[in-house]
N, C-alpha and C positions, 0 to 999 in steps of 0.2 A: 523427593518425588517431583517430576516435571509434567506439567500439562501443556499440550499444544493446542491453540485455539485457532481455528480457520474460519473465515468468512466466506459464505457462497451465495451465489445467485446465478442459476443457469450455467454451471461450470462443468458440464459433462465432458468437455474436451481437455480439461486441465486437472480435475480432481484426483485421478488415479496417481499421476506423477508426483503431485503435491503429497498425498498421503503416504506414498512409498518412501519419500524422504524423511518422513517423521514417524514411521512405523515402530521405531525403537523407543519412543516416548512412553511413559507410564500411563498417560491418559491423553486421549485425543477428543476434543469437543468441536463439532462442526455447527456454527450458527448460521442457519440457512434462512434467507429472506424469501421463503416460499417459492422455491424454483419450480418451474413448469416443464423443465427438460428432464432428462434422465439422471440428474445429479444424485438425487437421494437413492434411487434404485442402485446405482453404481456403488455408492458409499456402502450400503447394506451388503451388497455382494462381496465387496472388497474385504471388509474387516468387521465383524459383528461387534468388536470391542468399542468401536467408534461410536461416541454418543451424538446423536442428532437433535439439536434444539431449534425449532422453527421460531423465529422472531421477526417482526416486521421492521425493516430498516427505518422507513419513515424519513429518509433523507438526512439521517444523523449517524455517521459512521462511529463516532465516539460512544453513543449510547449502545451501539451494537456491539462494539469491543468491550465495554463495561459490563454488558449482560453476560458475555462469555466469561469475563473475569470473575463475576459473581458466583458463577457455577462451577468454577475450576476447583479442584481438590488438591492440586499440587502446591507445594512451597514456592516453586519457580514456575514462571509462565513464559511461553514462547508464542508469539503472535505471527501468523502467516496469512497471506492472501492465497486464494486457490491457484493464481498464476506464478506462485513463488516456489522455489525448491530449496532446501538445505543442501549445501555442498557437503561432500564427505569430510572436508577439512573443517568446516564450521561445526559438523556433528561432533568431530573429535575434540574441538576446543571446548565445547559446551559440556561434554562428558568429563573431560579433565577438570574443568572448573568445579563441577558437582562433586567429583571425588576428592577435590582438595579441601573441601569444607572452609573455603576461604570466606570470612565474614566482612571483608572490607568493603565489598560492593553490593549495591542495592540493584543494579542494572547494568546492561551492556548495550552499547551501540554496535550495530552491524553494518558493514559496508554492503550496499546492494549493487549487482551488476545487472544492467539490462541487456538482454539478448533479443534483438529485433530482427526477424527475417533471417535467422541463422547467423547474425553478426552481433558481436559484442560492442556496445557503444562505450568507448572509452573516454569520450570528451563530451562537450556540450552540456546541457542541463542535467543529464543523468550520469555524467562521467564520474562524479565524486559525491554520491549520496551516502550518508550514514543515517540509519534509523534506530530508534530506541524500541527494540522488539523483544528483548529478554530481560525479565525483571522478577523481583520477589513480589509475591502476590499482594500483600497489604502495604506495599510501599507508595502507592500513587494510583491515579485514574487517568483516563483519556479525556482530552479536551479538544473542542472544535468539531463542527459538524462535518466539515470536509477538510482535506489536508490535516487530518487529526494528528494529535501528538500525545505520547504517554509522558505525564508529568510525574517523575519518580523523586522522592525524598531520599537523599543519600548519595553516597559516592557512586560514580558512573565510570565504568571502564570501557574498553574497546576490544572486540574480537577482531582478529586478523583476517580470518577466512571469510568468503562472502556468502551472501544470500543470493541465489540466482533467480532473476525475474524475467519472465516470458510474456511481456505485454503486447497487445496489438498486433496479433499475428497476420492480419489482413488490413488493408487500408480502410475497408468498409467498416470493420469493427473499431478501428481507431476513431473514425469520424463518429460513429454511434456513441462511443465512450466519451468523446469530447463534448458532444452536445449534452449527454446526460450530466457529466460532472460540472459543466458550465452552468447549467440550470441551477444546480445545488449551490454552487459557489456565489452566483449572483444573487440568489435569494438569501443566502447567509449574510453577505455583505450589506444588502439592503436592510435586513432586520436589524443589523448592528449600526445603522445609521450612516453608512458610507454611501457617497454619491459620486458621480463621474461627470465628465464634460467632453466636448467634441475633441479637444486636444489630447486627452488620455485615450480616447477611442481610436484616434488616428495615429498618434506617435508612439504610445506604449508598445503595440505590437511590433512596430518597426525596431524600436530600441531592443526588444527581446530577441529579435532575430539576430541583430548585429551582435548582441552579447553572447548568444549561444553558439552562432555559427563562426564567428570571427575571434572575439575575445577569449572564449572558452574552447576554441580550436574544433569545433564541431565539424569543420571541413575535412579533418583528418579522418573522419569516419566515413568518407566517401559518400555516395548517393543516399545511403541510409541516414547519415548525419544530416544531409541537406533536407530530406523529407521530414525528419524529426524536428528540425529547427523551424520548419514552415508550419508544422502541426502545432507546435507549442506557441508559435505566434498567433495562429488561428485561436487556440485556446484563450489567450490573452484578449484577443479582440472580442471574442463572443461573450466572455465574462463581463466586459465593460459595455458592450452593446446591449446585453440582456438587463444589466443593472440599470442603464438609462431607460429602458422600456418600463421596468418596474416603477421607476420614479415617475415617468411621464404619465402614467395611468392614474396617479393619485392627484 
């Protein structure tokens, strides 16, 4: 039995496509951070089998995922965000694995492809991302409030087919998400005793741009690659600037 766990917060524009890609799963659990748009209404109208559990995020994505993990009945768990979709090829790989009864692996990494403004980004920061999103239920838990990771005990494999990611479909939403996530990340770093200085604030974002745009060949993705590299550098700048403001208030 496989359970898909999806995290939501005001995802009325994404949730149907996400759920359609995992409708074949034995159980679907949506962990919703008290959406105020039509997300929950859409889910209820889409598939009455989908279980909706409202749970406050509280700035901790691992806690949110672990909550969903604790409620899942499946032996195998698949985690998705609302702006992600399972490709048909990945669905086939997962189903083939479940049929094989292979006991060697406790989890699988999945390559994620970012599709931004109708263009797949093949280079830069997101050009070669692999995420541990499929695993056996009692093999481990999630760690880290932001940029969380599933720590699984046991052998890990790699699926070949991708998970499709459709983030930041407007510049405005991109900026709002950067502002939100950098708030969380800066607070997490501060709470963990990390501090910054003027050199990191000034030079780290510049180095991040050079790395993503030139060394990781982001320029090959055209204007979309340029915008993405600039935005990720802005992300790095805001994390360190906000971290400095936390420390300066103490």
